[in-house]
C-alpha positions as CSV (number, residue, x, y, z in Angstrom):
1,X,0.0,0.0,0.0
2,X,2.9,2.4,0.7
3,X,4.3,1.7,-2.7
4,X,1.0,2.4,-4.3
5,X,0.7,5.6,-2.2
6,X,4.0,6.8,-3.8
7,X,2.2,6.7,-7.2
8,X,3.6,3.4,-8.5
9,X,1.2,1.4,-10.7
10,X,0.3,-2.2,-10.2
11,X,2.8,-3.5,-12.7
12,X,5.8,-1.7,-11.0
13,X,4.7,-2.7,-7.5
14,X,4.2,-6.4,-8.6
15,X,7.7,-6.4,-10.2
16,X,9.4,-4.8,-7.1
17,X,7.7,-7.2,-4.7
18,X,7.9,-10.2,-6.9
19,X,4.1,-10.9,-6.8
20,X,1.5,-11.0,-9.5
21,X,-0.4,-7.9,-10.7
22,X,-3.6,-9.6,-9.6
23,X,-2.3,-9.8,-6.1
24,X,-1.5,-6.1,-6.1
25,X,-4.9,-5.3,-7.5
26,X,-6.7,-7.4,-5.0
27,X,-4.9,-5.8,-2.0
28,X,-5.4,-2.3,-3.4
29,X,-9.2,-3.0,-3.9
30,X,-9.5,-4.3,-0.4
31,X,-7.7,-1.3,1.0
32,X,-9.8,1.1,-1.0
33,X,-13.0,-0.6,0.1
34,X,-12.2,-1.3,3.8
35,X,-9.2,1.0,4.5
36,X,-7.0,-0.5,7.3
37,X,-9.5,-3.1,8.2
38,X,-9.0,-4.6,4.7
39,X,-5.3,-5.3,5.2
40,X,-5.4,-8.4,7.5
41,X,-5.4,-11.6,5.5
42,X,-8.8,-13.2,5.0
43,X,-9.6,-16.7,6.3
44,X,-8.3,-19.5,4.0
45,X,-10.6,-21.9,2.3
46,X,-10.8,-25.5,3.4
47,X,-11.5,-27.5,6.4
48,X,-10.9,-25.6,9.7
49,X,-7.9,-26.7,11.8
50,X,-8.8,-29.4,14.3
51,X,-5.6,-29.7,16.2
52,X,-4.9,-27.1,18.8
53,X,-1.6,-25.2,19.6
54,X,-1.6,-26.9,22.9
55,X,-1.7,-30.3,21.3
56,X,1.1,-29.4,18.9
57,X,3.2,-28.2,22.0
58,X,2.4,-31.4,23.9
59,X,3.6,-33.5,21.0
60,X,6.9,-31.6,20.7
61,X,7.4,-31.5,24.5
62,X,6.8,-35.2,25.0
63,X,9.0,-36.1,22.1
64,X,12.0,-34.1,23.2
65,X,11.6,-34.5,27.0
66,X,10.1,-37.9,27.7
67,X,10.1,-41.5,26.7
68,X,7.1,-43.8,26.7
69,X,6.6,-46.1,29.7
70,X,7.5,-49.2,27.8
71,X,10.0,-48.1,25.3
72,X,13.1,-46.1,24.3
73,X,11.3,-43.6,22.1
74,X,7.9,-42.5,20.9
75,X,6.2,-44.0,17.9
76,X,3.7,-41.9,16.1
77,X,0.9,-44.3,17.1
78,X,1.8,-44.3,20.8
79,X,2.1,-40.6,21.0
80,X,-1.1,-40.0,19.1
81,X,-3.1,-42.1,21.6
82,X,-1.6,-40.2,24.5
83,X,-2.1,-36.7,23.1
84,X,-5.5,-37.4,21.4
85,X,-4.6,-36.8,17.8
86,X,-4.1,-38.9,14.8
87,X,-0.8,-40.6,13.9
88,X,-0.7,-38.5,10.7
89,X,-0.9,-35.3,12.8
90,X,2.0,-36.4,15.0
91,X,4.1,-37.2,11.9
92,X,3.3,-33.8,10.4
93,X,4.4,-32.0,13.6
94,X,7.6,-34.0,13.7
95,X,8.3,-33.0,10.1
96,X,7.7,-29.3,10.9
97,X,9.7,-29.2,14.1
98,X,12.3,-31.7,13.2
99,X,12.7,-34.2,16.1
100,X,13.4,-37.8,14.9
101,X,13.0,-40.0,17.9
102,X,13.5,-43.2,15.9
103,X,17.1,-42.2,15.1
104,X,18.7,-43.4,18.2
105,X,22.3,-42.7,17.0
106,X,21.6,-38.9,16.8
107,X,18.4,-38.2,18.8
108,X,18.9,-37.2,22.4
109,X,16.2,-36.4,25.0
110,X,16.6,-32.7,25.9
111,X,17.7,-31.8,29.4
112,X,16.9,-28.1,28.8
113,X,14.1,-26.8,31.1
114,X,12.8,-24.5,28.3
115,X,13.2,-26.3,24.9
116,X,10.0,-25.1,23.4
117,X,11.0,-21.4,23.8
118,X,14.3,-22.1,22.1
119,X,12.7,-24.1,19.3
120,X,10.3,-21.2,18.6
121,X,13.2,-18.8,18.6
122,X,15.1,-20.8,16.0
123,X,12.1,-21.6,13.8
124,X,11.2,-17.9,14.0
125,X,14.7,-17.0,12.6
126,X,14.0,-19.2,9.6
127,X,10.4,-18.1,9.0
128,X,10.9,-14.3,9.6
129,X,14.7,-13.5,9.5
130,X,15.6,-10.0,10.8
131,X,16.5,-7.4,8.2
132,X,20.2,-6.6,8.0
133,X,21.3,-9.0,10.6
134,X,23.8,-11.8,10.7
135,X,22.8,-15.0,12.5
136,X,25.3,-17.6,13.7
137,X,24.5,-21.1,14.6
138,X,26.7,-23.0,16.9
139,X,26.2,-26.7,17.5
140,X,27.9,-27.6,20.8
141,X,27.9,-31.4,20.3
142,X,27.4,-32.5,23.9
143,X,28.4,-36.1,23.2
144,X,31.8,-35.2,21.9
145,X,34.7,-34.6,24.3
146,X,37.4,-32.2,23.3
147,X,40.8,-33.3,24.5
148,X,42.8,-30.5,22.8
149,X,42.1,-26.9,21.9
């Protein structure tokens, strides 16, 4: 909207923002019709979400902090029964957040008291990287012992 307010036409705005002209036209029309109330994104079509944020958090927390009573790691079916979702939902959450409890050679239960906050911070950097910032990632490899500097 700011680019349009500077007098640029839909074609120029679309090219500068790398979107289609129809997208620019649609947003301009919504802004002219509803002003600022037209700027938030409209609800998406399709089936409404059935899994809650609390269930997503519970899947991630249980995966990285606990083991099942009779096993070494969670299976998607066991965890789905405990949390009250489908095995497909558990698998989708694992794919989004990245824990792989079946990989015993590399997967470790987190001893961190606040793993979810840190996961959100890291995922947030990927989804919305800060402008003009440099981000360094350091993997401390807790299972490797350093004998020399």
